[in-house]
N, C-alpha and C positions, 0 to 999 in steps of 0.2 A: 512425776511423783509430787511435785510442789502443789498441785491442785487436789490430789487425793492421797494424802500420806498414809491413810489406812490400808491402801492396796499394795504398798511397797512390800515385796517379797511374797505376796499372796499368789502370784502366778495367774492373776485375773486382769483382763482388760475391759475398759468401758468405752463404748462409742455410741453416738446418737445416730439413729437410723430412722428414716421415714419411708414407709412402704405405701404406695398408692393402693386403693381397693383392688383386690385380685392379684396384686403383684407378689412375687416370691423372691426371697433371698435364696439363690440356688444352693444345692448341697455343697458343703465345704467342711473343713476341719482346721483346728489350730494346733500345730505340733508343739508349740512352746508354752501353752497356757490354756486355762479354761475360759469359758464365756458365760456371763450372766446376762440374761435378758429381763428387763423390767418393762412391762407394758404400761405406758402413760395413758393412752386412750385407744378405743376401738377394740377389735377382736383379732386374735392372731393364733394360727395353728402352728405349733412347734413340733418337730419330729426329729428323731435320731435313729440311726441304724446300729444294731449290735455289731461289734467288731468282728465277730465270727460268722457274720452273714445270717445269723439266726432269726432276724426279724426287724421290722420297722415299727416304731412306737410313736404315737402322736398324742398330743394333749392340746386342748383348746383353752386359750387364756383370754381373760377380759381385763379391763383396766384395773391396775393395782395388784396384779399377780405377776409372778416371776418364774423363770426357768433357768436351770444351770446345765451347761453342757461341759462335761469333764474334758480335760486336755485330750486331744487326739480323736474325739468322737465325731463321726460324720453326722452333720445335722443341717436342717434348713427351717425356714420360717415362711409363712404365707399369711397375708392380710386377707381374711375372708369376710371382713366387715364392709361397711359402706363409707367409712371415713378413713383419712390418712392415719 
């Protein structure tokens, strides 16, 4: 909280992740908070699955765009570009 006081109590975590071209962050969820992804460079496909099994939804991001995955949502990301 000392580095990002604006996030205190927001239920959101930040992490720096680098995905090699073609690499995928496997499906997972966060039971205690939401995730926000901000793409610094490259291309990233982000997907989530409806909690009732109703469907899988994907969106392709480019540098400067973001996605939010609400707490408990199963989601994954894949680098489909040519750079990290």
